[in-house]
C-alpha positions in Angstrom: -36.1 -43.5 -78.1 -34.8 -44.6 -74.7 -31.2 -45.8 -74.7 -32.2 -49.0 -72.9 -34.6 -49.8 -75.8 -31.7 -49.4 -78.2 -29.3 -51.2 -76.0 -30.9 -53.9 -73.8 -27.3 -55.2 -73.4 -26.6 -52.3 -71.0 -28.3 -54.5 -68.3 -25.3 -56.9 -68.6 -23.0 -54.2 -67.0 -23.2 -55.1 -63.3 -21.4 -51.9 -62.1 -24.3 -49.4 -61.9 -22.0 -46.4 -62.1 -20.3 -47.7 -65.3 -23.6 -48.6 -66.8 -24.8 -45.0 -66.2 -21.7 -43.5 -67.8 -22.1 -45.8 -70.9 -25.8 -44.8 -71.2 -24.9 -41.1 -70.8 -22.3 -41.4 -73.6 -24.8 -42.8 -76.0 -27.4 -40.2 -75.0 -24.8 -37.4 -75.7 -23.7 -38.9 -79.0 -27.4 -39.2 -80.2 -28.0 -35.6 -79.0 -25.0 -34.4 -81.2 -25.9 -36.7 -84.1 -28.2 -36.1 -87.1 -29.4 -39.7 -86.6 -32.0 -41.0 -84.3 -32.1 -44.3 -82.5 -34.8 -45.4 -84.9 -32.6 -44.6 -87.9 -29.7 -46.5 -86.4 -32.0 -49.6 -86.6 -32.4 -49.0 -90.3 -29.2 -47.6 -91.8 -26.6 -50.1 -93.2 -23.9 -50.8 -90.7 -21.1 -49.8 -93.1 -21.2 -47.2 -95.9 -18.8 -49.4 -97.9 -21.4 -51.9 -99.1 -24.1 -49.6 -100.4 -27.6 -48.9 -99.3 -29.0 -52.4 -100.0 -27.1 -54.0 -97.2 -29.7 -55.7 -94.9 -27.4 -55.7 -91.8 -28.2 -52.5 -89.9 -25.9 -50.4 -87.7 -27.6 -51.8 -84.6 -27.6 -55.4 -85.9 -23.8 -55.2 -86.3 -23.2 -53.3 -83.1 -25.3 -55.6 -81.0 -23.8 -58.7 -82.6 -20.3 -57.5 -81.7 -21.4 -57.1 -78.1 -22.9 -60.6 -78.0 -19.8 -62.2 -79.6 -17.4 -60.3 -77.4 -19.4 -61.3 -74.3 -19.4 -65.0 -75.3 -15.7 -64.9 -76.0 -14.9 -63.2 -72.7 -16.9 -65.8 -70.8 -15.0 -68.6 -72.6 -11.6 -67.0 -71.9 -12.6 -66.7 -68.2 -13.8 -70.3 -68.2 -10.9 -72.0 -70.0 -7.7 -69.9 -69.2 -7.5 -70.5 -65.5 -7.1 -66.8 -64.7 -4.1 -66.4 -67.0 -6.1 -64.0 -69.2 -8.7 -62.6 -66.8 -11.4 -60.7 -68.6 -13.3 -57.9 -66.8 -16.7 -58.5 -68.2 -18.1 -55.1 -67.3 -15.1 -53.4 -69.0 -15.5 -55.7 -72.0 -19.2 -55.2 -72.5 -19.0 -51.4 -71.9 -16.2 -51.2 -74.5 -18.1 -53.3 -77.0 -21.2 -51.1 -76.6 -19.2 -47.9 -77.0 -16.7 -49.0 -79.7 -18.6 -47.3 -82.5 -20.4 -44.5 -80.6 -18.2 -42.0 -82.4 -19.7 -43.0 -85.7 -22.8 -41.0 -84.8 -20.7 -37.9 -85.3 -19.3 -39.1 -88.7 -22.7 -39.2 -90.5 -24.8 -36.6 -92.1 -28.0 -37.1 -94.2 -28.0 -36.3 -97.9 -30.9 -34.7 -99.7 -32.7 -38.1 -99.9 -32.3 -38.7 -96.1 -29.6 -41.3 -96.7 -26.7 -41.5 -94.2 -23.4 -40.6 -95.7 -20.0 -39.6 -94.2 -19.8 -35.9 -93.4 -16.8 -33.6 -93.2 -16.3 -34.3 -89.5 -16.0 -38.0 -90.3 -13.4 -37.3 -93.0 -11.1 -35.6 -90.5 -11.8 -37.6 -87.3 -12.5 -41.3 -87.4 -14.9 -42.7 -84.8 -12.3 -44.1 -82.4 -11.1 -40.5 -81.7 -14.5 -39.0 -81.4 -15.8 -41.9 -79.4 -13.1 -41.6 -76.8 -13.7 -37.8 -76.6 -17.4 -38.3 -75.9 -16.8 -41.1 -73.5 -14.2 -39.2 -71.5 -16.6 -36.2 -71.3 -19.1 -38.6 -69.7 -16.6 -40.0 -67.2 -16.0 -43.4 -68.8 -12.9 -44.9 -67.3 -9.6 -45.2 -69.2 -9.8 -49.0 -69.5 -13.0 -48.7 -71.4 -11.8 -45.7 -73.5 -8.8 -47.9 -74.4 -11.2 -50.4 -76.1 -12.9 -47.6 -78.1 -9.5 -46.2 -79.1 -8.0 -49.5 -80.1 -10.9 -51.5 -81.6 -10.2 -50.3 -85.2 -7.0 -50.2 -87.2 -5.7 -47.3 -85.1 -5.2 -49.8 -82.3 -2.6 -51.8 -84.3 0.0 -49.3 -83.2 -0.4 -49.8 -79.4 -0.5 -52.7 -76.9 -4.1 -53.8 -76.5 -5.6 -55.2 -73.3 -7.3 -58.6 -73.5 -10.7 -57.0 -73.5 -9.6 -54.7 -76.4 -8.4 -57.7 -78.4 -11.7 -59.4 -77.9 -13.7 -56.4 -79.1 -11.3 -55.8 -82.0 -11.7 -59.3 -83.3 -15.4 -59.5 -82.7 -15.8 -56.3 -84.7 -13.5 -57.3 -87.6 -14.7 -60.9 -87.9 -18.2 -59.5 -88.6 -17.0 -56.6 -90.9 -14.1 -57.9 -93.0 -16.2 -60.5 -94.9 -18.4 -57.7 -96.1 -15.4 -55.6 -97.1 -13.9 -58.6 -99.0 -17.1 -58.9 -101.1 -16.2 -55.5 -102.7 -12.9 -56.9 -104.0 -14.6 -59.6 -106.1 
């Protein structure tokens, strides 16, 4: 599967060089993963909620990108340049935020995606940054990958990183809360 089929949102990145690096990162992650692009469109977006979750990995990832883009546009529109959002950096970071998850998964004997040993030792923000740096992704985008999850609570986030973090968590935490009931 072509990365542009998986990620039509890549076209939103105006900087052709950055778009190419984001594309290359996803290509490399898929090459190293046991999962295919087709499987990413079928597996649940989180392993916490069980196999019956209808929201797929790509449903969640693409929704985060769309929410982050809309939020960035509104910040640029209403905040008079006080919180300037670099839309290319924001979109690239949102697209790459969970790319490291492709290395966390293995398939069990039934073909179901589960967390493998690699994922138990290295969470996806770390592996995602590693792959992205290997593909020449700039530091300001790698910062979003590194800080989009809980690990980012220990550092100062950029505006773009805050937007991706909140877009991700606002669409994840309600599912996590269901498990506590």
